C-alpha positions as CSV (number, residue, x, y, z in Angstrom):
1,M,0.0,0.0,0.0
2,E,1.4,3.4,-1.0
3,K,2.1,5.7,1.8
4,T,0.4,9.1,1.9
5,V,2.2,12.4,2.7
6,E,0.4,12.5,6.0
7,Q,1.6,9.0,6.9
8,S,5.2,10.0,6.1
9,R,4.8,13.1,8.3
10,Q,3.3,11.0,11.1
11,R,6.3,8.6,10.9
12,L,8.7,11.5,11.2
13,K,6.8,12.8,14.2
14,E,6.9,9.4,15.9
15,K,10.7,9.1,15.3
16,I,11.3,12.6,16.7
17,A,9.2,11.7,19.8
18,L,11.1,8.5,20.2
19,S,14.5,10.3,20.0
20,L,13.4,12.9,22.6
21,Q,12.6,10.1,25.1
22,A,16.4,9.4,25.2
23,G,17.0,6.6,27.7
24,G,13.4,6.6,29.0
25,E,11.3,8.4,31.6
26,K,12.9,6.7,34.6
27,R,16.4,7.7,33.7
28,I,15.3,11.2,32.9
29,E,13.7,11.4,36.4
30,K,16.9,10.1,38.0
31,Q,18.9,12.8,36.2
32,H,16.6,15.4,37.5
33,A,16.7,14.0,41.0
34,Q,20.5,14.6,41.0
35,G,20.0,18.3,40.2
36,K,21.0,17.7,36.6
37,Y,19.3,18.6,33.4
38,T,19.1,16.3,30.4
39,A,21.3,16.7,27.3
40,R,18.7,18.7,25.3
41,E,17.5,20.7,28.3
42,R,21.1,21.9,28.8
43,I,21.4,23.0,25.2
44,H,18.1,24.8,25.3
45,K,18.9,26.6,28.5
46,L,22.3,27.7,27.1
47,V,21.4,29.0,23.7
48,D,19.1,31.7,22.4
49,P,15.5,30.4,22.5
50,G,14.3,28.7,19.4
51,T,17.7,28.7,17.6
52,F,18.9,25.1,18.1
53,I,19.1,22.9,15.0
54,E,19.9,19.3,15.8
55,F,22.2,17.1,13.7
56,D,22.0,13.3,13.3
57,Q,19.0,12.9,15.6
58,F,18.3,9.3,14.3
59,V,21.9,7.9,14.4
60,T,22.3,4.5,16.2
61,H,25.3,2.3,16.9
62,K,26.2,-0.7,14.7
63,C,27.7,-2.8,17.5
64,S,26.4,-6.4,18.0
65,N,28.6,-7.4,20.9
66,F,27.4,-8.3,24.4
67,G,23.7,-8.0,23.4
68,L,24.1,-4.4,22.3
69,E,22.3,-5.0,19.1
70,E,19.0,-5.2,21.1
71,K,19.7,-1.8,22.7
72,K,19.6,0.9,20.0
73,I,18.6,4.4,21.1
74,L,18.1,7.1,18.6
75,G,20.9,9.6,18.9
76,D,23.2,7.1,20.5
77,G,23.9,9.1,23.7
78,V,24.9,12.5,22.4
79,V,23.0,15.5,21.1
80,T,24.7,17.6,18.4
81,G,23.9,20.7,16.4
82,I,24.1,24.4,15.9
83,A,22.5,27.4,17.5
84,K,22.9,31.1,18.3
85,M,24.1,32.5,21.6
86,G,23.8,36.2,22.2
87,G,23.1,36.4,18.5
88,S,26.4,34.7,17.5
89,E,26.6,31.3,15.9
90,V,27.9,28.3,17.9
91,A,28.2,24.6,17.4
92,L,27.4,22.2,20.3
93,F,27.5,18.6,21.5
94,S,25.9,17.4,24.7
95,H,26.4,14.0,26.3
96,D,23.2,12.2,27.2
97,F,23.8,10.3,30.5
98,T,20.4,8.7,30.2
99,C,21.6,6.7,27.2
100,F,24.3,4.1,28.1
101,G,25.5,6.4,30.9
102,G,26.7,8.8,28.2
103,A,29.3,6.2,27.2
104,L,31.1,6.9,24.0
105,G,31.0,4.5,21.1
106,M,32.0,4.9,17.4
107,A,28.6,6.3,16.3
108,F,28.6,8.7,19.2
109,A,32.2,9.8,18.3
110,K,31.4,10.3,14.6
111,K,28.5,12.6,15.6
112,V,30.9,14.7,17.7
113,C,33.6,14.8,15.0
114,K,31.0,15.9,12.4
115,V,29.8,18.9,14.4
116,M,33.4,19.8,15.3
117,D,34.4,19.7,11.6
118,F,31.4,21.9,10.8
119,A,32.5,24.4,13.5
120,V,36.1,24.6,12.1
121,E,34.9,24.9,8.5
122,N,32.6,27.7,9.4
123,R,34.8,29.3,12.0
124,I,32.3,29.3,14.8
125,P,33.0,28.3,18.5
126,I,32.4,24.7,19.6
127,I,30.9,24.0,23.1
128,G,31.0,20.5,24.5
129,I,28.8,19.6,27.4
130,N,30.4,16.5,29.1
131,D,28.5,14.0,31.3
132,S,29.7,10.6,30.5
133,G,30.8,7.3,32.1
134,G,33.6,7.0,29.6
135,A,34.3,4.6,26.8
136,R,31.6,2.1,25.9
137,I,33.2,-1.1,26.9
138,Q,31.1,-3.3,24.6
139,E,32.6,-1.5,21.6
140,G,36.2,-2.2,22.6
141,V,38.9,-0.5,20.6
142,E,36.4,1.3,18.5
143,S,35.6,3.4,21.5
144,L,39.2,4.2,22.0
145,A,39.5,5.1,18.3
146,G,36.5,7.4,18.7
147,Y,38.2,9.3,21.5
148,A,41.4,9.7,19.6
149,D,39.4,11.0,16.6
150,I,38.0,13.7,18.8
151,F,41.4,14.5,20.4
152,H,42.9,15.0,17.0
153,R,40.2,17.5,16.1
154,N,40.7,19.4,19.3
155,V,44.3,19.9,18.2
156,K,43.4,20.9,14.7
157,A,40.8,23.4,16.0
158,S,43.2,24.9,18.5
159,G,43.7,28.6,17.8
160,V,41.2,28.4,14.9
161,I,38.0,28.5,16.8
162,P,37.3,28.9,20.5
163,Q,36.7,25.6,22.2
164,I,34.7,25.5,25.5
165,S,34.1,22.4,27.7
166,V,31.4,22.3,30.2
167,I,31.8,19.5,32.8
168,M,28.3,18.6,34.2
169,G,29.0,15.0,35.4
170,P,31.8,12.5,35.4
171,C,34.7,12.9,33.0
172,A,37.3,10.2,33.7
173,G,40.2,8.3,32.2
174,G,41.2,9.2,28.7
175,A,38.0,11.2,28.3
176,V,39.5,14.1,30.2
177,Y,42.0,14.9,27.5
178,S,39.5,16.4,25.1
179,P,38.4,19.0,27.6
180,A,42.1,19.5,28.7
181,M,43.0,20.6,25.1
182,T,40.1,23.0,24.9
183,D,40.4,26.7,25.8
184,Y,38.1,26.9,28.8
185,I,36.7,24.4,31.2
186,F,33.6,25.1,33.4
187,M,32.9,22.8,36.3
188,V,29.8,22.6,38.6
189,D,30.2,22.2,42.3
190,K,29.5,18.7,43.7
191,T,28.2,17.3,40.4
192,S,31.1,17.4,38.0
193,Y,34.4,15.4,38.3
194,M,37.6,15.0,36.3
195,F,40.3,12.5,37.0
196,I,42.6,10.1,35.2
197,T,42.2,7.4,37.9
198,G,39.3,7.2,40.3
199,P,39.5,7.0,44.1
200,E,39.2,3.2,44.1
201,V,42.2,2.8,41.9
202,I,44.2,5.3,44.0
203,K,43.3,3.5,47.2
204,T,44.4,0.1,45.7
205,V,47.7,1.4,44.5
206,T,48.7,3.9,47.1
207,H,46.5,3.0,50.1
208,E,45.5,6.7,50.1
209,E,41.9,7.5,51.1
210,V,40.5,10.2,48.9
211,T,36.9,11.2,47.9
212,K,35.7,11.9,44.4
213,E,35.3,15.6,45.4
214,E,38.8,15.9,46.8
215,L,40.3,14.1,43.9
216,G,38.7,15.8,41.0
217,G,35.8,18.0,42.0
218,A,35.1,21.5,40.8
219,K,37.0,23.2,43.8
220,T,40.0,20.9,43.4
221,H,40.5,21.8,39.8
222,N,39.7,25.5,40.2
223,E,41.9,26.0,43.3
224,K,44.6,23.4,43.3
225,S,45.4,21.9,39.9
226,G,44.4,24.8,37.6
227,V,42.8,22.4,35.2
228,A,39.5,24.2,35.2
229,H,38.9,27.9,34.5
230,F,35.5,28.6,36.0
231,F,33.8,27.4,39.2
232,T,30.0,27.4,39.2
233,N,27.4,26.7,41.9
234,D,24.9,24.8,39.8
235,E,24.0,24.1,36.2
236,D,22.0,27.3,35.8
237,D,24.8,29.4,37.2
238,C,27.1,27.6,34.7
239,F,25.0,28.5,31.7
240,E,25.1,32.2,32.8
241,R,28.9,32.1,33.1
242,V,29.3,30.5,29.7
243,R,27.1,33.1,28.1
244,E,29.1,35.8,29.9
245,L,32.4,34.4,28.5
246,M,30.8,34.3,25.0
247,F,29.8,37.9,25.4
248,F,33.5,38.8,25.5
249,I,35.2,36.2,23.2
250,G,32.4,36.0,20.7
251,D,31.9,39.7,20.2
252,K,33.5,41.4,17.2
253,T,32.2,44.9,18.0
254,P,34.7,47.5,16.9
255,M,35.9,50.2,19.3
256,N,33.7,53.2,19.9
257,S,35.5,55.8,17.9
258,N,34.4,58.7,20.2
259,P,33.9,57.4,23.7
260,Q,33.1,59.9,26.5
261,I,36.0,59.8,29.0
262,Q,36.6,61.8,32.1
263,N,39.6,61.8,34.3
264,Q,39.0,59.4,37.2
265,E,40.0,61.1,40.4
266,N,39.4,57.9,42.5
267,L,42.5,56.3,40.9
268,K,44.8,58.9,42.5
269,N,45.4,57.1,45.8
270,I,44.9,53.4,45.1
271,V,48.7,52.7,44.9
272,P,50.1,53.3,48.4
273,A,53.1,55.6,48.9
274,N,54.8,52.9,50.9
275,P,56.2,50.4,48.4
276,K,55.8,47.5,50.9
277,K,52.1,48.1,51.5
278,P,49.7,45.7,49.5
279,Y,46.7,46.9,47.5
280,D,44.2,45.2,45.2
281,I,45.1,45.6,41.5
282,T,41.5,44.9,40.5
283,E,40.5,48.3,42.0
284,I,42.5,50.0,39.2
285,I,41.2,47.6,36.6
286,L,37.5,47.9,37.5
287,N,37.8,51.7,37.5
288,V,39.3,51.7,34.0
289,V,37.3,49.2,32.0
290,D,33.7,49.6,30.7
291,D,30.9,49.0,33.2
292,N,33.4,48.3,35.9
293,H,33.2,44.7,34.8
294,L,36.0,42.1,34.6
295,L,35.4,38.4,33.9
296,E,38.4,36.7,35.6
297,V,39.7,33.5,34.1
298,Q,41.0,30.9,36.7
299,K,40.0,33.4,39.5
300,D,40.7,30.9,42.2
301,F,44.0,29.6,41.0
302,A,47.4,31.4,41.2
303,K,45.8,34.4,42.7
304,N,49.0,36.4,42.6
305,I,48.2,37.1,39.0
306,V,44.9,38.3,37.5
307,C,43.8,37.3,34.0
308,G,40.4,38.1,32.5
309,F,38.4,39.8,29.8
310,A,36.8,43.2,29.9
311,K,35.6,45.8,27.4
312,L,37.4,49.1,26.7
313,A,35.4,51.6,24.6
314,G,33.2,48.7,23.6
315,K,36.1,46.4,22.4
316,T,37.0,43.2,24.1
317,V,40.5,43.3,25.7
318,G,42.5,40.7,27.7
319,I,43.7,41.8,31.1
320,V,46.9,40.5,32.7
321,A,47.9,42.0,36.1
322,N,50.2,41.2,38.9
323,Q,48.2,41.1,42.2
324,P,50.2,42.9,45.0
325,A,47.5,41.8,47.6
326,I,48.6,38.1,47.1
327,L,52.3,37.1,47.7
328,A,53.2,40.7,46.8
329,G,52.4,39.9,43.2
330,V,55.4,37.7,42.6
331,L,55.6,35.4,39.6
332,D,55.8,31.8,40.5
333,I,55.2,28.5,38.5
334,D,51.5,28.6,38.6
335,A,51.1,32.3,37.9
336,S,53.5,32.0,34.9
337,T,51.7,29.1,33.4
338,K,48.2,30.7,34.0
339,A,49.2,34.0,32.4
340,A,51.1,32.4,29.5
341,R,48.1,30.3,28.5
342,F,45.9,33.3,28.6
343,V,48.2,35.5,26.6
344,R,48.5,32.8,23.9
345,Y,44.6,32.5,23.7
346,C,44.3,36.3,23.3
347,D,46.9,36.3,20.6
348,A,45.4,33.4,18.7
349,F,42.1,35.2,18.5
350,D,43.2,38.8,17.9
351,I,42.3,40.2,21.3
352,P,44.5,43.1,22.5
353,I,46.2,42.6,25.8
354,I,46.6,45.2,28.5
355,T,49.2,44.4,31.2
356,F,49.3,46.0,34.6
357,V,52.7,45.5,36.3
358,D,53.6,45.5,40.0
359,V,56.0,42.7,40.4
360,P,59.0,42.4,42.8
361,G,60.4,39.4,41.0
362,F,60.1,35.6,40.8
363,L,59.3,33.7,44.0
364,P,62.5,32.3,45.5
365,G,62.8,28.9,47.1
366,T,63.8,25.3,46.5
367,D,60.2,24.2,45.7
368,Q,60.1,26.7,42.9
369,E,63.6,25.9,41.6
370,Y,63.0,22.1,41.8
371,G,59.6,22.6,40.2
372,G,61.1,24.2,37.2
373,I,60.4,28.0,37.7
374,I,63.0,28.7,35.0
375,R,61.1,26.6,32.4
376,H,57.6,27.8,33.5
377,G,58.7,31.5,33.7
378,A,60.0,31.1,30.2
379,K,56.5,30.2,29.1
380,L,55.3,33.6,29.9
381,L,58.2,35.3,28.4
382,Y,57.7,33.2,25.2
383,A,54.0,34.0,25.1
384,Y,54.4,37.7,25.2
385,S,57.4,37.6,22.8
386,E,55.4,35.8,20.1
387,A,52.2,37.8,20.5
388,T,51.4,40.0,17.5
389,V,48.2,41.6,18.9
390,P,48.3,45.2,20.3
391,L,50.2,45.1,23.6
392,I,49.9,48.0,26.1
393,T,51.8,47.8,29.4
394,L,51.2,50.0,32.5
395,I,53.7,49.8,35.4
396,T,51.8,50.9,38.5
397,R,54.7,50.4,41.0
398,K,57.4,47.7,41.1
399,A,59.0,46.2,38.1
400,Y,62.1,44.4,39.4
401,G,64.7,42.2,37.7
402,G,63.9,39.6,35.1
403,A,60.2,39.9,36.0
404,Y,60.2,43.4,34.5
405,D,61.4,42.0,31.2
406,V,58.8,39.1,31.3
407,M,55.8,41.2,32.0
408,A,55.3,42.6,28.5
409,S,58.3,45.0,28.6
410,K,59.2,47.2,25.6
411,H,62.2,44.8,25.0
412,I,60.0,41.8,24.2
413,G,57.6,43.5,21.8
414,A,55.1,45.6,23.7
415,D,53.8,48.5,21.6
416,I,53.2,51.0,24.3
417,N,54.7,51.1,27.7
418,L,53.5,53.4,30.4
419,S,54.2,54.1,34.0
420,Y,52.6,55.9,36.9
421,P,55.0,58.3,38.8
422,T,55.1,55.6,41.5
423,G,56.8,53.2,39.1
424,E,60.0,51.6,40.3
425,I,62.1,50.0,37.5
426,A,65.3,48.5,38.8
427,V,67.2,45.2,39.0
428,M,66.0,44.8,42.5
429,G,64.6,46.7,45.5
430,A,66.6,49.3,47.4
431,E,67.3,47.2,50.4
432,G,68.7,44.2,48.4
433,A,70.7,46.4,46.1
434,V,72.3,48.4,49.0
435,N,73.2,45.2,50.8
436,I,75.1,44.1,47.7
437,L,76.5,47.3,46.4
438,Y,77.6,48.8,49.7
439,R,78.4,45.6,51.7
440,N,82.0,46.8,52.5
441,E,80.8,50.2,53.7
442,L,78.1,48.6,55.9
443,K,80.7,46.3,57.5
444,K,82.9,49.2,58.4
445,A,80.1,51.5,59.6
446,S,79.6,52.1,63.4
447,D,75.9,52.4,62.8
448,P,75.1,50.1,59.9
449,D,71.3,50.7,60.0
450,K,71.7,54.4,59.7
451,V,74.2,54.1,56.8
452,R,72.0,51.5,55.1
453,N,69.0,53.9,55.3
454,E,71.0,56.7,53.8
455,F,72.2,54.5,50.9
456,M,68.7,53.2,50.4
457,S,67.3,56.7,50.1
458,Q,70.0,57.6,47.6
459,Y,69.2,54.4,45.6
460,E,65.5,55.1,45.6
461,D,66.1,58.7,44.4
462,E,68.3,57.5,41.5
463,F,66.8,54.2,40.5
464,A,63.5,53.4,42.1
465,N,61.5,55.6,39.7
466,P,60.4,55.5,36.1
467,Y,62.6,58.3,34.8
468,Q,65.8,56.5,33.9
469,A,63.7,54.0,31.8
470,A,61.9,56.9,30.2
471,S,65.1,58.6,29.4
472,L,66.2,55.6,27.5
473,G,63.0,55.2,25.6
474,Y,61.8,52.1,27.4
475,L,58.8,54.0,28.5
476,D,56.7,55.9,26.0
477,E,55.0,58.0,28.6
478,I,54.7,58.6,32.4
479,I,51.0,59.3,33.2
480,Y,48.9,60.3,36.1
481,P,46.7,57.5,37.5
482,E,43.5,59.5,36.8
483,E,44.4,59.6,33.1
484,T,44.6,55.8,32.9
485,R,41.3,55.1,31.0
486,Q,41.8,58.0,28.6
487,K,45.4,56.9,27.7
488,L,44.5,53.2,27.3
489,V,41.6,54.0,25.0
490,T,43.6,56.5,22.9
491,Y,46.6,54.1,22.4
492,L,44.3,51.1,21.7
493,S,42.6,53.1,19.0
494,F,45.9,53.9,17.3
495,L,46.9,50.2,17.5
496,K,43.7,48.8,15.9
497,N,45.4,48.2,12.5
498,K,48.6,46.7,13.8
499,K,50.3,44.1,11.5
500,V,53.4,42.1,12.2
501,N,55.3,40.0,9.7
502,L,56.8,36.9,11.3
503,P,59.6,34.7,10.0
504,K,58.3,31.8,8.1
505,R,58.5,28.6,10.1
506,K,56.4,25.5,10.9
507,H,56.0,26.6,14.6
508,G,58.1,27.7,17.5
509,N,59.2,25.4,20.3
510,I,57.7,26.9,23.5
511,P,59.4,25.4,26.6
512,L,56.5,23.2,27.7
């Protein structure tokens, strides 16, 4: 009997309804009971209403091992497609834990690879929502091959399109390496986990007791390991933070050519007169950027350096700043790695970088030396040196030793270098310098403390200021703090057409 058009339409309707049931009502209820949305619910909450177009809704696996041929679910445990977010196009995939526990098989992997290829070909960001039990054991090596196919695409997409990973459940074993190679990882408190080996394996091998939360929870990876970039309280909070990030990195709005700017008198007294007194660098940043809004990246990790996105005269900029309120703003292993990765992201996607410098040097100690501070510090030096985006640097106070060079100095390619009058550019602080330079005089002095103070005063007058650097052309201008926003906007406007011709090469060899 020949089918009618209405019968064909009805069959499609039934197929769609069947695919939307995913793993069935009971598993959906269980997902909700854990405070988690389903794969499609997550996508619809994340993107602009009514914009999601699903790919490969009726794909099923082809595996016949271990009775799997009798368990074919439309979609095969992952939802993929395209949508708009804040008006900008994005591609997405979302693991469906109600289907095979979100376990990855070959059909699943092919769906993910297809939408990733689409994203790269059309130069749109890819967002992956992870909630998976790992490889589908029944499919054996095909599952492993599927993961590797995805990893390979992560690398190919790196620096071409933004890649965002949202961890909303378990992510364990080899599965963690796809998110690890993406640009940003979001984690949800108490419901998302990332680890190579679980607590049970660790207990068996090392006899160490550790919970899932301690081993790979959101706080662990945001505060200790630095694997994650954003900590969120629940799934709804996570969606808001992803949209906030996309507001900055997905926006191509040009600079406002004629912004209204007034001198900001409240910046006058933020930097203390006493060079040993701490202050919060974000007070300066928030007073300078549009809407007093800074989105910090890895806010809870390596707090002695601040990295984040803001708008300046309507244009997205990357902010890197030493934080004198934490460890006096020194550079250590974690701070160097955090900032280097951020600088490289901004450079890959043509986001200008503004650097606020108040750094007394690198953190001393055997832990740092044994941990490879030389190699890790070189990452930040390398990242700034290879950057071709507009680079503006402002020294607010200390810029000592090799750390002065590393923090986007004129010598490694910064376009504009500024300083407040409180800037101190020197090999080291006055006390350390005097103890070395005048050690013989101090030994002979009847009152060493008095003589030391006199030498320190002399050293500060001659070297602990920005004027010698300015006289050599290493600073382009010394500005008053209240002029900060005006100067940054002006220089950024002049740098908007910056072009750099690099030597031809396959790629550099950053000291990983």
